[in-house]
C-alpha positions as semicolon CSV with decimal commas, in nm:
position;residue;x (nm);y (nm);z (nm)
1;M;6,941;-2,831;0,059
2;L;6,700;-2,580;0,203
3;F;6,497;-2,361;-0,032
4;R;6,316;-2,039;0,038
5;M;5,940;-2,097;0,065
6;S;5,896;-1,818;-0,191
7;K;6,093;-2,027;-0,442
8;I;5,862;-2,323;-0,386
9;A;5,560;-2,092;-0,421
10;E;5,701;-1,967;-0,752
11;L;5,759;-2,320;-0,881
12;F;5,416;-2,431;-0,764
13;G;5,252;-2,136;-0,938
14;A;5,444;-2,200;-1,260
15;A;5,342;-2,565;-1,253
16;V;4,978;-2,476;-1,200
17;R;4,992;-2,228;-1,486
18;R;5,148;-2,488;-1,720
19;H;4,879;-2,741;-1,636
20;R;4,603;-2,482;-1,674
21;E;4,734;-2,370;-2,013
22;R;4,768;-2,732;-2,131
23;S;4,404;-2,775;-2,035
24;K;4,320;-2,463;-2,239
25;L;4,144;-2,306;-1,939
26;S;4,128;-1,931;-1,878
27;Q;4,210;-1,813;-1,529
28;E;3,845;-1,735;-1,479
29;D;3,722;-2,078;-1,589
30;F;3,991;-2,244;-1,381
31;A;3,901;-2,031;-1,076
32;D;3,536;-2,130;-1,113
33;R;3,626;-2,498;-1,130
34;A;3,853;-2,465;-0,824
35;G;3,602;-2,259;-0,626
36;I;3,838;-1,967;-0,572
37;H;3,858;-1,609;-0,699
38;R;4,034;-1,535;-1,030
39;T;4,268;-1,280;-0,872
40;Y;4,374;-1,551;-0,626
41;V;4,459;-1,778;-0,918
42;S;4,670;-1,500;-1,063
43;S;4,857;-1,455;-0,730
44;I;4,917;-1,828;-0,709
45;E;5,050;-1,850;-1,065
46;L;5,282;-1,557;-1,001
47;G;5,415;-1,722;-0,688
48;K;5,300;-1,433;-0,471
49;V;5,115;-1,652;-0,220
50;Q;5,174;-1,980;-0,040
51;V;4,865;-2,198;-0,062
52;S;4,740;-2,440;0,195
53;I;4,747;-2,811;0,115
54;G;4,369;-2,795;0,087
55;V;4,382;-2,526;-0,181
56;A;4,661;-2,713;-0,356
57;Y;4,434;-3,019;-0,371
58;Q;4,141;-2,810;-0,503
59;L;4,365;-2,679;-0,778
60;A;4,480;-3,026;-0,876
61;V;4,121;-3,152;-0,884
62;A;4,018;-2,856;-1,102
63;L;4,307;-2,934;-1,335
64;G;4,220;-3,307;-1,345
65;V;4,566;-3,413;-1,235
66;P;4,694;-3,580;-0,920
67;L;4,849;-3,336;-0,674
68;S;5,153;-3,565;-0,672
69;S;5,223;-3,484;-1,039
70;I;5,246;-3,114;-0,954
71;W;5,483;-3,186;-0,663
72;K;5,696;-3,414;-0,882
73;E;5,731;-3,135;-1,134
74;I;5,844;-2,900;-0,854
75;E;6,092;-3,155;-0,719
76;T;6,236;-3,205;-1,067
77;R;6,290;-2,835;-1,116
78;L;6,445;-2,804;-0,770
79;S;6,682;-3,092;-0,849
80;D;6,777;-2,930;-1,178
81;E;6,872;-2,612;-0,990
82;T;7,096;-2,793;-0,744
83;L;7,295;-2,984;-1,001
84;P;7,652;-2,856;-1,057
């Protein structure tokens, strides 16, 4: 099934936020670790932007998790939405 890219951006942002909050990082501290601006982190977490694979990797490194774990979380949520 095809999904809107905006849906994937929303799910990616939500996953990043969950991982950040589990790590007890503020958006500002997380942004510093990832080497991006805090307002960009906010836009990512709200699903307002589609990040490049490079930025996605930077975020995963800053969170201390494999990028694959974030994608698996997204895939699981997408699967849950397509179940009857």
